[in-house]
VMD Tcl script that draws the C-alpha trace (Angstrom):
set ca {
  {9.44 -16.31 -11.88}
  {8.07 -14.03 -14.61}
  {7.63 -17.00 -16.95}
  {7.66 -16.78 -20.69}
  {4.87 -14.23 -21.04}
  {6.98 -11.19 -21.86}
  {4.85 -9.16 -19.44}
  {6.07 -7.51 -16.23}
  {5.21 -9.18 -12.94}
  {2.19 -8.03 -10.93}
  {2.67 -5.89 -7.82}
  {2.46 -7.15 -4.26}
  {-0.71 -7.28 -2.20}
  {-0.68 -5.06 0.89}
  {-2.34 -5.40 4.30}
  {-3.56 -2.51 6.45}
  {-4.75 -3.09 10.03}
  {-7.62 -0.72 10.88}
  {-8.93 -0.34 14.44}
  {-12.53 0.87 14.82}
  {-14.82 1.31 17.83}
  {-17.67 -1.03 18.73}
  {-20.21 1.66 17.75}
  {-18.55 2.18 14.35}
  {-18.71 -1.58 13.72}
  {-22.43 -1.67 14.53}
  {-23.40 1.39 12.46}
  {-20.78 1.29 9.69}
  {-18.31 4.06 9.05}
  {-16.13 5.62 6.38}
  {-12.46 5.98 7.35}
  {-9.52 7.67 5.71}
  {-6.34 5.57 5.76}
  {-2.76 6.52 4.83}
  {-0.11 3.93 4.03}
  {3.28 3.65 2.26}
  {3.22 2.03 -1.18}
  {5.47 1.49 -4.18}
  {3.74 3.44 -6.94}
  {4.44 4.17 -10.60}
  {7.54 6.37 -11.05}
  {6.42 9.88 -12.10}
  {9.55 10.49 -14.23}
  {9.48 7.37 -16.43}
  {5.73 6.54 -16.12}
  {6.63 3.09 -14.79}
  {8.73 1.89 -17.73}
  {12.03 2.02 -15.81}
  {13.76 3.69 -18.79}
  {15.21 7.18 -18.53}
  {12.99 9.96 -19.94}
  {13.41 10.17 -23.71}
  {14.38 6.48 -23.99}
  {12.41 3.26 -23.96}
  {13.05 -0.42 -23.23}
  {14.43 -2.39 -26.17}
  {13.87 -5.97 -27.30}
  {16.30 -8.35 -25.60}
  {18.98 -9.35 -28.15}
  {19.65 -12.69 -26.44}
  {16.11 -14.10 -26.66}
  {14.62 -11.87 -29.36}
  {11.81 -10.73 -27.04}
  {10.52 -14.26 -26.27}
  {11.74 -14.22 -22.66}
  {13.14 -17.72 -23.04}
  {16.24 -19.31 -24.51}
  {16.28 -22.74 -26.11}
  {19.25 -25.01 -26.38}
  {19.37 -28.23 -28.37}
  {21.68 -31.09 -27.39}
  {22.39 -34.20 -29.35}
  {22.18 -37.37 -27.21}
  {22.29 -41.03 -28.09}
  {18.46 -41.00 -27.86}
  {18.15 -38.10 -30.30}
  {17.85 -34.35 -29.90}
  {16.92 -32.90 -26.48}
  {15.60 -29.35 -26.30}
  {16.01 -27.39 -23.06}
  {13.88 -24.26 -22.53}
  {14.94 -21.80 -19.78}
  {14.19 -18.23 -18.71}
  {16.43 -15.77 -20.53}
  {19.24 -14.77 -18.13}
  {19.65 -11.31 -19.65}
  {16.05 -10.03 -19.45}
  {14.84 -12.48 -16.74}
  {11.89 -13.56 -18.88}
  {10.49 -10.10 -19.68}
  {11.65 -10.00 -23.31}
  {12.84 -6.39 -22.96}
  {15.88 -4.76 -21.39}
  {16.49 -1.23 -20.19}
  {19.75 0.14 -21.56}
  {19.44 3.55 -19.85}
  {17.69 3.21 -16.45}
  {15.61 6.04 -15.02}
  {17.71 7.93 -12.44}
  {14.73 8.37 -10.08}
  {13.66 4.72 -9.74}
  {16.94 3.04 -10.87}
  {15.11 1.13 -13.62}
  {12.45 -0.45 -11.35}
  {9.61 1.78 -12.59}
  {8.39 2.35 -9.01}
  {9.06 4.83 -6.21}
  {7.83 4.80 -2.62}
  {5.17 7.31 -1.60}
  {2.31 7.66 0.86}
  {-1.22 7.08 -0.42}
  {-4.48 8.15 1.24}
  {-7.76 6.32 0.59}
  {-11.30 6.50 1.95}
  {-12.59 3.07 2.96}
  {-16.25 2.28 3.64}
  {-16.69 -0.14 6.53}
  {-20.10 -1.85 6.29}
  {-22.45 -1.96 9.27}
  {-22.21 -5.16 11.29}
  {-18.61 -5.99 10.41}
  {-16.95 -8.33 12.88}
  {-13.47 -8.57 14.38}
  {-10.86 -9.93 11.96}
  {-12.88 -9.51 8.76}
  {-11.00 -8.21 5.75}
  {-12.07 -5.83 3.01}
  {-10.32 -6.35 -0.35}
  {-9.66 -3.30 -2.50}
  {-8.56 -4.51 -5.94}
  {-5.77 -2.62 -7.74}
  {-4.91 -0.55 -4.65}
  {-1.74 -2.47 -3.70}
  {1.77 -1.94 -5.02}
  {2.25 -1.58 -8.77}
  {4.45 -4.18 -10.40}
  {7.99 -3.42 -11.51}
  {8.41 -1.83 -14.96}
  {4.72 -1.23 -15.60}
  {3.27 -4.39 -14.06}
  {-0.35 -4.40 -12.85}
  {-1.06 -3.45 -9.22}
  {-1.88 -5.92 -6.46}
  {-4.73 -5.61 -3.95}
  {-5.01 -3.87 -0.59}
  {-6.53 -5.94 2.23}
  {-7.92 -3.88 5.12}
  {-8.07 -6.08 8.24}
  {-10.66 -4.71 10.67}
  {-10.12 -4.86 14.44}
  {-13.03 -3.85 16.70}
  {-12.36 -2.48 20.19}
  {-14.45 -3.93 23.02}
  {-17.44 -2.03 24.39}
  {-17.41 -1.40 28.16}
  {-20.88 -2.87 28.79}
  {-22.07 -4.67 25.64}
  {-20.84 -7.95 24.21}
  {-21.50 -9.35 20.78}
  {-22.05 -12.91 19.59}
  {-22.72 -12.96 15.85}
  {-25.61 -10.57 15.22}
  {-26.80 -10.54 18.85}
  {-25.89 -7.88 21.44}
  {-25.86 -8.74 25.15}
  {-25.97 -6.53 28.24}
  {-25.54 -7.90 31.75}
  {-27.69 -6.15 34.34}
  {-27.88 -6.81 38.09}
  {-31.53 -7.39 39.11}
  {-33.17 -8.44 42.35}
  {-35.60 -11.40 42.41}
  {-38.55 -8.99 42.79}
  {-37.44 -6.89 39.81}
  {-37.03 -10.02 37.67}
  {-40.43 -11.42 38.74}
  {-42.42 -8.19 38.46}
  {-40.52 -6.49 35.66}
  {-38.71 -3.21 35.91}
}
mol new
graphics top color blue
foreach p $ca { graphics top sphere $p radius 0.5 }
foreach p [lrange $ca 0 end-1] q [lrange $ca 1 end] { graphics top cylinder $p $q radius 0.2 }
display resetview
């Protein structure tokens, strides 16, 4: 629920699953990722109003985003505060919606980012990129992008925390004398 703030809601957080090799996890790597996202409409600049127009103050709530009703009861007056049904708590309405985004202020597009994966990252760790998620409807702030890292297994090395292990077949003589 937008609440009584008169501000547009924030955009959604996104998750991107990134698979890297064992060697890339050990050394660190920079990867380019491409993902679909709802981004600010280029025609209305995210307002949701058709070009040449702008949102107007809601006439039902006067821009407060809430409506108040007062009832008389035998105990006295009772005031009820509710989200404005006309503007849904935003305080503004769009009389002429943008034809490109249908008044939402967002359109879907593909975005490409370069992500730095730090050396030593482990399976399942996430990297948070603030303000890289979807933008909110009608000019709301963007959410975050969470990059979930998945590391492929190495054919001969295993990892436990910061330690690397290699299993080698040795004879008793090689183990006793060194090889």
